[in-house]
VOPAGU-2260 file (C-alpha; in pm, 1 decimal, decimal comma):
REM VOPAGU-2260
SITE   aa  ch    i         X         Y         Z
SITE  MET   A    0     537,6   11358,7    6609,2
SITE  ASN   A    1     884,0   11207,0    6570,3
SITE  LYS   A    2    1130,8   11173,3    6857,0
SITE  VAL   A    3    1336,4   11473,8    6744,9
SITE  PHE   A    4    1056,2   11709,1    6844,0
SITE  SER   A    5     878,0   11503,1    7109,7
SITE  ASP   A    6    1188,1   11522,2    7334,3
SITE  PHE   A    7    1438,7   11755,9    7175,5
SITE  LEU   A    8    1686,7   11748,0    7464,5
SITE  ALA   A    9    1691,0   11367,5    7479,8
SITE  TRP   A   10    1742,4   11344,7    7103,6
SITE  THR   A   11    2018,0   11605,3    7125,7
SITE  ARG   A   12    2199,9   11404,8    7390,7
SITE  GLU   A   13    2174,7   11089,8    7178,8
SITE  HIS   A   14    2346,9   11276,2    6893,8
SITE  GLU   A   15    2592,8   11455,0    7117,2
SITE  TRP   A   16    2855,1   11558,2    6861,7
SITE  GLY   A   17    2628,1   11629,2    6569,1
SITE  CYS   A   18    2369,4   11504,0    6322,9
SITE  ASP   A   19    2398,7   11502,5    5945,1
SITE  GLU   A   20    2023,9   11534,7    5887,8
SITE  SER   A   21    1790,4   11830,5    5932,8
SITE  TYR   A   22    1427,2   11810,6    6044,3
SITE  ASP   A   23    1133,1   12046,7    5997,3
SITE  LEU   A   24     794,1   12072,8    6159,9
SITE  THR   A   25     522,3   12332,4    6107,3
SITE  LEU   A   26     281,9   12379,1    6397,5
SITE  SER   A   27     -88,7   12443,6    6355,7
SITE  ASN   A   28     -28,9   12810,3    6445,9
SITE  GLY   A   29     205,2   12847,3    6147,1
SITE  THR   A   30     529,2   12848,6    6348,4
SITE  LYS   A   31     804,0   12653,6    6173,4
SITE  LEU   A   32    1057,3   12451,8    6371,3
SITE  SER   A   33    1384,8   12361,5    6198,9
SITE  VAL   A   34    1648,4   12137,3    6354,3
SITE  TRP   A   35    1983,5   12214,2    6191,7
SITE  ASP   A   36    2197,6   11986,9    6407,8
SITE  SER   A   37    2191,4   11828,2    6750,0
SITE  GLY   A   38    2097,0   12100,5    6997,7
SITE  VAL   A   39    2032,2   12358,2    6723,3
SITE  LEU   A   40    1667,0   12458,5    6680,8
SITE  GLU   A   41    1539,7   12754,9    6481,1
SITE  VAL   A   42    1188,1   12875,6    6562,0
SITE  SER   A   43    1029,6   13098,5    6296,4
SITE  PRO   A   44     679,5   13246,3    6340,8
SITE  ALA   A   45     459,6   13275,1    6035,4
SITE  ASN   A   46     485,3   13655,9    6056,6
SITE  PRO   A   47     807,4   13723,6    6249,5
SITE  GLY   A   48     862,1   14042,4    6446,6
SITE  HIS   A   49    1167,8   14265,3    6420,9
SITE  LYS   A   50    1391,0   14079,8    6668,2
SITE  ASP   A   51    1635,1   13792,7    6604,4
SITE  ILE   A   52    1707,4   13617,2    6933,2
SITE  VAL   A   53    1968,5   13356,1    7024,1
SITE  LEU   A   54    1922,2   13168,8    7352,7
SITE  SER   A   55    2214,7   12939,7    7432,7
SITE  CYS   A   56    2289,2   12704,1    7718,7
SITE  ALA   A   57    2524,0   12415,0    7801,9
SITE  VAL   A   58    2841,1   12577,7    7677,6
SITE  HIS   A   59    2936,5   12410,8    8006,5
SITE  GLY   A   60    2747,9   12084,2    8037,1
SITE  ASN   A   61    2714,0   12070,0    8415,9
SITE  GLU   A   62    2525,3   12402,3    8431,0
SITE  THR   A   63    2184,9   12240,1    8434,6
SITE  ALA   A   64    1937,2   12515,0    8531,5
SITE  PRO   A   65    1970,6   12700,5    8198,2
SITE  ILE   A   66    1932,0   12367,3    8016,4
SITE  GLU   A   67    1610,5   12298,5    8206,3
SITE  ILE   A   68    1480,3   12647,3    8126,9
SITE  CYS   A   69    1550,5   12612,9    7753,9
SITE  ARG   A   70    1411,6   12258,8    7751,4
SITE  ASP   A   71    1082,7   12371,8    7906,3
SITE  ILE   A   72    1045,9   12670,8    7674,2
SITE  ILE   A   73    1112,6   12449,9    7371,0
SITE  ASN   A   74     863,6   12188,3    7490,3
SITE  ASP   A   75     596,6   12453,6    7540,5
SITE  ILE   A   76     662,1   12593,3    7192,3
SITE  ILE   A   77     620,5   12245,0    7042,5
SITE  ASP   A   78     299,5   12191,4    7243,8
SITE  GLU   A   79     178,3   12538,4    7133,2
SITE  LYS   A   80     160,3   12659,4    7492,2
SITE  GLN   A   81     431,6   12923,8    7436,3
SITE  THR   A   82     368,9   13200,0    7185,0
SITE  VAL   A   83     660,8   13299,1    6962,4
SITE  THR   A   84     655,2   13641,6    6798,4
SITE  HIS   A   85    1023,0   13675,6    6703,7
SITE  ARG   A   86    1265,5   13443,1    6526,2
SITE  THR   A   87    1456,4   13251,6    6792,5
SITE  LEU   A   88    1755,2   13019,2    6770,9
SITE  PHE   A   89    1800,6   12776,4    7061,5
SITE  LEU   A   90    2151,9   12638,4    7102,7
SITE  ILE   A   91    2232,5   12352,0    7338,4
SITE  ALA   A   92    2601,0   12399,7    7284,3
SITE  ASN   A   93    2784,5   12100,6    7429,9
SITE  PRO   A   94    2562,4   11790,5    7458,9
SITE  ALA   A   95    2860,8   11560,5    7515,0
SITE  SER   A   96    2955,0   11746,8    7831,6
SITE  ILE   A   97    2592,0   11723,9    7949,0
SITE  ASN   A   98    2614,8   11346,4    7915,8
SITE  LYS   A   99    2943,5   11347,3    8102,4
SITE  GLY   A  100    2800,1   11569,8    8375,1
SITE  GLU   A  101    3105,5   11792,3    8366,9
SITE  ARG   A  102    3199,6   12144,0    8260,3
SITE  PHE   A  103    3358,3   12021,5    7937,4
SITE  VAL   A  104    3492,4   11706,0    7774,9
SITE  GLU   A  105    3839,5   11813,4    7661,6
SITE  GLU   A  106    3851,2   12194,2    7659,3
SITE  ASN   A  107    3653,5   12491,2    7791,7
SITE  MET   A  108    3428,9   12579,9    7499,8
SITE  ASN   A  109    3376,6   12935,4    7625,4
SITE  ARG   A  110    3739,2   13010,8    7536,7
SITE  LEU   A  111    3706,4   12889,8    7177,1
SITE  PHE   A  112    3500,9   13153,4    6995,5
SITE  SER   A  113    3593,9   13437,4    6761,5
SITE  GLY   A  114    3806,9   13191,3    6567,4
SITE  GLU   A  115    4007,5   13067,2    6866,5
SITE  HIS   A  116    3889,5   12713,5    6783,0
SITE  SER   A  117    4113,8   12713,9    6473,6
SITE  LYS   A  118    4432,7   12844,6    6633,7
SITE  GLY   A  119    4723,8   12616,1    6712,3
SITE  SER   A  120    4778,8   12256,2    6611,5
SITE  THR   A  121    4546,2   12095,6    6866,1
SITE  GLN   A  122    4202,3   11991,4    6747,5
SITE  ASN   A  123    3921,6   11820,0    6937,3
SITE  LYS   A  124    3545,7   11778,4    6925,6
SITE  GLU   A  125    3479,5   12091,7    7129,1
SITE  ARG   A  126    3679,3   12303,6    6887,7
SITE  GLU   A  127    3488,6   12150,5    6595,6
SITE  ARG   A  128    3159,1   12216,8    6772,2
SITE  ALA   A  129    3249,7   12579,5    6849,4
SITE  ALA   A  130    3328,5   12638,0    6481,0
SITE  LYS   A  131    2992,0   12490,5    6381,2
SITE  ILE   A  132    2808,7   12701,3    6637,4
SITE  GLU   A  133    2968,5   13018,0    6500,3
SITE  ASN   A  134    2840,5   12920,5    6156,6
SITE  TYR   A  135    2490,0   12854,6    6289,4
SITE  VAL   A  136    2473,8   13195,5    6457,1
SITE  GLU   A  137    2590,0   13361,3    6135,3
SITE  ARG   A  138    2337,3   13164,5    5930,8
SITE  PHE   A  139    2057,3   13265,7    6167,9
SITE  TYR   A  140    2131,8   13637,4    6171,1
SITE  GLN   A  141    2210,0   13656,9    5800,1
SITE  SER   A  142    1890,3   13476,0    5697,4
SITE  ALA   A  143    1662,2   13724,4    5874,4
SITE  PRO   A  144    1394,3   13906,4    5674,7
SITE  GLU   A  145    1493,6   14239,5    5527,5
SITE  GLY   A  146    1424,3   14560,4    5716,2
SITE  SER   A  147    1519,7   14719,3    6045,0
SITE  ARG   A  148    1599,2   14443,8    6291,8
SITE  GLU   A  149    1746,7   14403,8    6640,1
SITE  ARG   A  150    1978,1   14118,6    6735,2
SITE  PHE   A  151    2003,6   13960,7    7079,2
SITE  HIS   A  152    2202,9   13677,3    7235,1
SITE  TYR   A  153    2176,4   13560,1    7594,2
SITE  ASP   A  154    2427,2   13287,7    7680,7
SITE  LEU   A  155    2289,4   13129,4    7998,4
SITE  HIS   A  156    2517,4   12986,3    8267,1
SITE  THR   A  157    2543,8   12898,5    8633,6
SITE  ALA   A  158    2863,6   12946,3    8835,3
SITE  ILE   A  159    3085,6   12684,6    8998,1
SITE  ARG   A  160    3079,8   12844,1    9343,9
SITE  ASP   A  161    2848,6   13046,3    9562,8
SITE  SER   A  162    2828,0   13419,3    9503,2
SITE  LYS   A  163    2754,8   13714,2    9729,2
SITE  ARG   A  164    2568,1   13842,6    9423,6
SITE  GLU   A  165    2385,5   13531,7    9311,9
SITE  LYS   A  166    2290,5   13648,9    8963,5
SITE  PHE   A  167    2515,6   13860,1    8745,1
SITE  ALA   A  168    2588,7   13921,9    8378,4
SITE  VAL   A  169    2905,3   13990,4    8183,5
SITE  TYR   A  170    2873,0   14276,5    7933,1
SITE  PRO   A  171    3119,9   14211,6    7647,0
SITE  PHE   A  172    3373,4   14478,7    7554,1
SITE  THR   A  173    3196,9   14740,2    7340,8
SITE  HIS   A  174    3503,1   14891,2    7169,1
SITE  GLY   A  175    3391,7   15237,4    7277,6
SITE  ALA   A  176    3023,4   15203,6    7192,4
SITE  PRO   A  177    2779,1   15312,6    7465,5
SITE  TYR   A  178    2602,0   15066,9    7692,8
SITE  SER   A  179    2231,9   14991,4    7653,7
SITE  ARG   A  180    2000,8   15126,3    7921,3
SITE  GLN   A  181    1722,1   14899,0    7797,8
SITE  GLN   A  182    1943,5   14591,1    7824,9
SITE  LEU   A  183    2029,4   14673,7    8184,8
SITE  GLN   A  184    1655,8   14695,2    8246,2
SITE  PHE   A  185    1601,6   14361,2    8073,0
SITE  LEU   A  186    1863,6   14197,0    8293,4
SITE  LEU   A  187    1708,8   14351,8    8604,0
SITE  ALA   A  188    1372,7   14202,3    8504,7
SITE  CYS   A  189    1553,2   13865,3    8491,3
SITE  GLY   A  190    1660,4   13918,4    8852,1
SITE  VAL   A  191    2011,5   14017,7    8746,0
SITE  ASP   A  192    2102,7   14348,4    8910,2
SITE  THR   A  193    2481,3   14307,5    8882,6
SITE  VAL   A  194    2678,7   14361,1    8561,0
SITE  LEU   A  195    3050,2   14318,5    8490,1
SITE  LEU   A  196    3193,4   14530,9    8211,2
SITE  ASN   A  197    3464,2   14356,9    8010,1
SITE  GLN   A  198    3749,1   14593,9    7931,0
SITE  ALA   A  199    3903,8   14402,2    7640,5
SITE  PRO   A  200    3813,9   14150,1    7368,2
SITE  THR   A  201    3765,5   13789,8    7480,0
SITE  THR   A  202    3701,8   13451,8    7318,9
SITE  THR   A  203    3364,4   13397,2    7488,8
SITE  PHE   A  204    3046,7   13312,0    7300,1
SITE  SER   A  205    2869,0   13635,6    7394,2
SITE  TYR   A  206    3159,6   13853,5    7278,8
SITE  PHE   A  207    3156,0   13671,3    6944,0
SITE  SER   A  208    2791,9   13764,9    6881,8
SITE  ALA   A  209    2838,2   14120,3    7004,8
SITE  ARG   A  210    3146,9   14185,5    6794,9
SITE  GLN   A  211    3066,1   13996,5    6476,8
SITE  PHE   A  212    2695,5   14077,5    6449,8
SITE  ASN   A  213    2643,3   14386,6    6665,6
SITE  ALA   A  214    2402,0   14190,4    6882,8
SITE  HIS   A  215    2300,5   14285,2    7233,6
SITE  ALA   A  216    2484,4   13990,4    7387,2
SITE  PHE   A  217    2558,3   13884,6    7744,8
SITE  THR   A  218    2696,8   13597,3    7946,4
SITE  VAL   A  219    2427,6   13558,6    8211,8
SITE  GLU   A  220    2509,6   13378,1    8537,9
SITE  LEU   A  221    2183,0   13272,1    8701,3
SITE  GLY   A  222    2302,6   13097,4    9017,2
SITE  LYS   A  223    2511,1   12799,1    9121,8
SITE  VAL   A  224    2578,6   12469,8    8944,7
SITE  ARG   A  225    2347,5   12188,6    9056,5
SITE  PRO   A  226    2272,9   11840,8    8916,2
SITE  PHE   A  227    1960,6   11788,9    8707,3
SITE  GLY   A  228    1650,4   11784,5    8924,9
SITE  GLU   A  229    1816,2   11966,7    9215,3
SITE  ASN   A  230    1764,5   12322,6    9091,7
SITE  ASP   A  231    1519,5   12536,4    9285,6
SITE  ARG   A  232    1332,7   12658,5    8982,5
SITE  ALA   A  233    1161,6   12930,0    9187,9
SITE  LYS   A  234    1499,5   13106,2    9199,1
SITE  PHE   A  235    1502,4   13116,3    8818,7
SITE  ALA   A  236    1136,8   13210,7    8771,9
SITE  ALA   A  237    1199,0   13578,2    8693,7
SITE  ALA   A  238    1463,5   13496,4    8434,2
SITE  GLU   A  239    1249,4   13231,6    8266,9
SITE  ALA   A  240     939,4   13454,9    8259,8
SITE  THR   A  241    1137,6   13745,3    8112,1
SITE  LEU   A  242    1291,3   13523,4    7842,9
SITE  ARG   A  243     948,8   13385,1    7756,8
SITE  ASN   A  244     815,4   13740,0    7728,5
SITE  LEU   A  245    1112,0   13836,8    7511,7
SITE  ILE   A  246    1026,5   13583,5    7244,2
SITE  SER   A  247     648,2   13628,0    7269,3
SITE  GLN   A  248     588,4   14001,7    7307,9
SITE  ALA   A  249     639,8   14263,0    7038,8
SITE  GLU   A  250     804,2   14487,5    7299,2
SITE  GLN   A  251     869,0   14471,7    7671,8
SITE  ASP   A  252     803,1   14760,4    7909,1
SITE  PHE   A  253    1045,3   14772,8    8200,6
SITE  GLY   A  254     942,7   15106,2    8346,1
SITE  PRO   A  255    1172,1   15400,3    8420,7
SITE  PHE   A  256    1547,3   15349,5    8445,5
SITE  GLU   A  257    1670,3   15399,0    8802,5
SITE  PRO   A  258    2051,9   15389,7    8826,2
SITE  GLU   A  259    2054,9   15295,8    9194,5
SITE  GLN   A  260    1893,2   14959,6    9111,2
SITE  HIS   A  261    2197,4   14848,6    8910,5
SITE  PHE   A  262    2532,8   14740,5    9052,3
SITE  VAL   A  263    2803,6   14781,8    8790,8
SITE  PHE   A  264    3161,4   14658,3    8812,5
SITE  LYS   A  265    3456,0   14682,1    8577,0
SITE  GLU   A  266    3757,9   14458,7    8548,9
SITE  ALA   A  267    4049,1   14539,7    8775,3
SITE  GLN   A  268    4283,1   14262,4    8665,8
SITE  THR   A  269    4295,2   13920,2    8506,4
SITE  ILE   A  270    4526,6   13667,7    8670,0
SITE  ASN   A  271    4631,3   13382,6    8441,7
SITE  ARG   A  272    4781,3   13054,2    8545,9
SITE  THR   A  273    5127,5   13037,4    8388,0
SITE  GLN   A  274    5291,7   12783,0    8622,6
SITE  PRO   A  275    5195,0   12422,9    8710,8
SITE  ASP   A  276    5203,6   12503,4    9083,6
SITE  PHE   A  277    4943,8   12779,0    9073,8
SITE  GLU   A  278    4726,2   12816,3    9383,8
SITE  LEU   A  279    4468,2   13059,3    9514,1
SITE  ASN   A  280    4540,4   13225,8    9847,5
SITE  PHE   A  281    4190,6   13169,5    9985,5
SITE  ALA   A  282    3967,8   12870,5   10058,9
SITE  ASP   A  283    3767,8   12688,0    9793,3
SITE  ASP   A  284    3439,7   12791,6    9955,1
SITE  VAL   A  285    3508,4   13166,3    9934,7
SITE  ALA   A  286    3221,1   13313,5    9733,5
SITE  ASN   A  287    3231,5   13515,6    9414,2
SITE  PHE   A  288    3227,3   13891,3    9486,3
SITE  THR   A  289    3420,7   13850,9    9810,2
SITE  SER   A  290    3616,1   14173,7    9859,0
SITE  PHE   A  291    3990,7   14213,2    9923,6
SITE  ASN   A  292    4197,2   14523,1    9992,9
SITE  LYS   A  293    4502,0   14658,6    9818,9
SITE  GLY   A  294    4816,2   14459,9    9897,3
SITE  GLU   A  295    4644,9   14137,5   10001,0
SITE  ILE   A  296    4775,7   13827,7    9823,2
SITE  LEU   A  297    4512,5   13671,4    9599,3
SITE  ALA   A  298    4712,0   13388,7    9440,9
SITE  TRP   A  299    5054,4   13235,4    9390,2
SITE  ASP   A  300    5163,7   13165,3    9033,1
SITE  GLY   A  301    5467,7   12951,4    9106,9
SITE  ASP   A  302    5676,2   13171,8    9337,1
SITE  LYS   A  303    5516,5   13495,0    9212,2
SITE  ALA   A  304    5260,2   13655,4    9443,1
SITE  CYS   A  305    4954,4   13817,0    9281,3
SITE  TYR   A  306    4823,6   14107,8    9487,0
SITE  ALA   A  307    4498,5   14301,1    9500,9
SITE  GLN   A  308    4565,7   14639,5    9342,1
SITE  HIS   A  309    4271,2   14831,0    9489,2
SITE  ASP   A  310    4073,9   14849,4    9809,3
SITE  GLY   A  311    3737,9   14684,4    9755,4
SITE  GLU   A  312    3865,4   14450,6    9481,5
SITE  HIS   A  313    3618,1   14164,4    9432,6
SITE  ILE   A  314    3707,8   13816,6    9309,4
SITE  ILE   A  315    3512,4   13647,7    9027,8
SITE  PHE   A  316    3543,4   13300,8    8867,8
SITE  PRO   A  317    3840,2   13173,2    9071,7
SITE  ASN   A  318    3961,0   12837,0    8941,3
SITE  ALA   A  319    4316,0   12722,6    9010,4
SITE  LYS   A  320    4275,9   12414,3    8790,3
SITE  VAL   A  321    4241,1   12589,0    8454,3
SITE  ALA   A  322    4481,4   12499,9    8175,4
SITE  LEU   A  323    4815,7   12679,8    8163,1
SITE  GLY   A  324    4780,3   13021,0    8004,4
SITE  HIS   A  325    4410,2   13049,0    8089,8
SITE  ARG   A  326    4241,5   13285,5    8333,0
SITE  ALA   A  327    4243,0   13155,3    8688,7
SITE  LEU   A  328    4092,1   13463,0    8852,0
SITE  LEU   A  329    3915,6   13781,4    8751,6
SITE  THR   A  330    3889,7   14078,1    8986,3
SITE  VAL   A  331    3651,6   14372,2    8959,0
SITE  VAL   A  332    3582,2   14705,2    9126,8
SITE  ARG   A  333    3252,8   14894,3    9158,2
SITE  VAL   A  334    3181,5   15189,0    8929,2
SITE  PRO   A  335    2884,6   15429,2    8959,8
SITE  THR   A  336    2603,8   15348,0    8718,3
SITE  GLU   A  337    2569,9   15722,1    8655,3
SITE  SER   A  338    2924,0   15728,8    8514,1
SITE  LEU   A  339    2839,1   15499,3    8221,8
SITE  ASP   A  340    2784,4   15620,6    7867,7
SITE  LEU   A  341    2425,7   15496,9    7824,1
SITE  VAL   A  342    2183,2   15508,8    7531,5
């Protein structure tokens, strides 16, 4: 077996910005593996089921636990220890940032989808890579067998800071469509009981798949950023097992839906950094989902104070060092699960 398949992650990192060649391998069980580019692996069973699944990681290269999970699943597929029933596309999105050990090389890739990569006069490798990834996702979904099919995309991440709710998912804006009860159950099986509902379009990878291809798509935060080898994999066991079952089982049974098991939040406000002297009004070690009350100052954007607008307003993804014009802080408020339009 050549090096491409014997250690796919290592080969991907060696070809961090792309590879001009494609590689194919058919396993003894009839499953076909096709490498389209560095970090881009299509897995096609001999008789594929009705689901088309995208599993992505390393949109931010220092978020190592999802990379380790995808690496181990891929290795087990190659060694024929992991059954694959449904077509699956693995995407290791930003190998160069993995090698650098940082969130990104030049620009946050998770702000470059839905065509954002082509806007403005600035171009860089991450923008080029985001454009290629969009094309690979389109190619994967559009090349599916004919018939009734379901599309899924789970973009796996870990967060920069601690969180009072360790695992949570972001549900992209649905443009009025109902939310999926089954997908909430899937996330719960992954150990993710907390969901944030986006209230507007974004340029994230998961929104791209949801909007362009009507996929069940989520940004899934599985814990905190750690270096390679320092992740407590036991904390990710439920997520990994559920993802493995997703690609191997014809259907998954999650049992009855119980609203009280799910903690749902919606956006309260997005605070962007517009001034060079932006600063958060709380310490760097304050955890995600810390709650503030109406009138408390959350940040200073130059000389403008940014206040909490509700009692029980929780902070998410605070980062004072983002580029000008980008989101420095998201806040959310709890909504009853029973109030959602669910199908």
